[in-house]
N, C-alpha and C positions, 0 to 999 in steps of 0.2 A: 504494500500500500504506500509506503514511504517513497519508493523508487518511482512509482506511477505518478504520485503527486509532484515529485521533483521534475520529472519530464514534462508534465503538463504546465508546471510553473515556468519552465524555460521557454516553451513554445508561446505561452501567453506573453511573456516579457518581450520576446522577439516581435510578436505581432503589434504590441502596444508601442514599442520603440520605432518600428517602421511607420506606424500611423502618425506618431508625433513628428517624425522627421519630414515626412512628405506632405502632411496636411497643411492647407493654407487657410482653412476656415474653422479653426478651433474655437470653442466657446471662450468667452472673455476670461474666465477663471483659469484657462489653460494656456493663455498667450505666452506665459513665461517659458513654457516647454516647447514652443513652436521651433522647428528646425533642430530638434534635439540631436546631438552628435551620436553617431553609431560606432561601436567598436569594430570597424571594418576598414580595410584598405580602400583607397579610392577606386581601384580597378574592380574590386569585389562589389562595391556599391553600384558601380556603373553597369556591371553585368545584370544586377537585379533590375535596374531602371530600364535597360534595353530589353530584358525579358518581358517586362510588363508592357512596354511600348517600344517596339523596334523602330518605329518611324521617328522616334525622338532623335536618332542619330543615324540617318540613312547612309552616310558616307564614312562612318567610323565604326563604332562597336556594333551597331545594328545591321551593318552591311551583310555580314555572313548569314544571319538569320533570314533576312529578306530574300537574298539570292537563293537560299535553300528552299524556302517556301515557294518562291516563284518557279523554281526548277521542278519541284514535286507537282505543283498545280498544272504546269504546262504539259506534263506527261499525259494528262487526260486518262482515258481508259486503257489504251494499248501502248502508249508511249510513242516516242519519235523514232525509235529504232536504235540498234546497237551503234554507239559512237556517233550518233546523229543529234545529240542534245546540244542546244545552243548555249544554255547557261553553263553547262559543265565543260563542254569541249572547247569553248571559246574563252575559257579562263575567267569567266565572270564570277564563278564560285570558288573561293579559296579552299585549300585543303580538301579538295573533292576526292582524293584517293585515300584519305584516312578518316578524319572526323565527320565529314559530310558525304560519305560514300552512299548512304541511303538515299540522298537526294539524286545521285546519279542513277540509281536503280529506278526511282520514281519517275525521272524524266525520260530515260531511254526505254524503259519497259512498262511504264504506266502503272495504273492501279492494279492491273492483273499481275504484273511482275512483282509489285510490292506485296500484294496479298500472298502470292506464291512463296516469296521469301519468308514471310511471317509464318506461313503454314509449315515450311521446312524447319524453322526454329521451334515451332510448337511440337513437331514430331521428335526433334532432338531432346528438348526439355522433358517431354513426357516419358521418353525411354530412360533418360537419366533418373527421373523420379522413380521409375519402375525398379531400377537397379538398387537405389538406396532404400526403397520400401521393402524389398525382399532380402536384403542382406542380413546375415546373422552375426556379422562382425561389428562390434560397437565402434571400433576405430575406423572401419570402412564406412560406417554410417556417417560419422562426423566429417570425414574427408569428402565423401560424396555430397553431403549437404552443403559444405563450403564451396565446392566446385559448382554445384547447381546455382547457388546464390550468386556467385561471381558471374556466371553466364547470364542469368536473368537481369542482374544489375546492369551489365554492359549493354545488353540488348535494349532494355527499356530506356536507359539514359541516352544512348546514341540515337535511337529512332526518335525519342522525345525531343531532343535538342534539334535534330534535323527538321522536325515538323513544327517547331516553334512552341511546343507545350512545356519545355523544360529549359533552364538556363544552359548556355553553351559551356561545355567542358571538354577536355581532350580525352574522351573515352572512345576507344575503337569498337567497331562492330565485329564480333567474333567471326572468323573464317572469311570475312569479306574485306575488311580494311587492309590496306597495304602496310607491311612492316614485318620484318623477320622475327623480332622478339615477341611480337603479339602472336604470330603464327606458332612459334615454338611453344609458348606458354599454353595456348589453347590445345595444341596436340598433346602436350604432356598431361594436361587435365583430362583429355579424352582417354589417354592411355591408362590413367589412374582409375577412371570409371570402368573401363573394360577389365582391368585387373580385379576390381571389386566384384564385377559380375562373374568373373571366372571362379572366384571363391564360392559364389552362390551356385555355380554349375547349372545355370538356367539359361534358356534361350531368350534373347531380347524380344523376339516377336512371337512368343508362344501365346 
């Protein structure tokens, strides 16, 4: 009960602090707190501002988000075709090979391609959950749970920031984003999952 209250208190404090910092029409008895400083660096605060309103800085911090949203939206249903995207192939979208790779998928392969990719991720996560659900090894269960959490976090954050529903962070999309270290880490994680499944001695698709 104490931990839950502490967590709720922290969230409430953050919400109140943001409200006091950004609000311009506070009641008269709260004017002294208007523009309350936040315990954040300028670039962190700017990311929150741009996340709420990307149009506030179209040529600066909001540029990446807007270009990514335009790229995904312009893909329509079937997309523009492989390597035929205008936003991505003409270098309007920065970091298109890593952080914003999902925008490339959305523009070149459209809604169908994006849904197909999400479906493949769903199959992968569901099989991983099947492995940790049926393991009898406590250590394997903990390792598998951590791996699944890592994959789910990476997928949600990367697709969320590419779609403009989460702040921009440098989180790669597993198996899709460019980068040797990312690919190595994901393959090692998959190998650990398969090794846990081997201990179970069960078929993944039974």
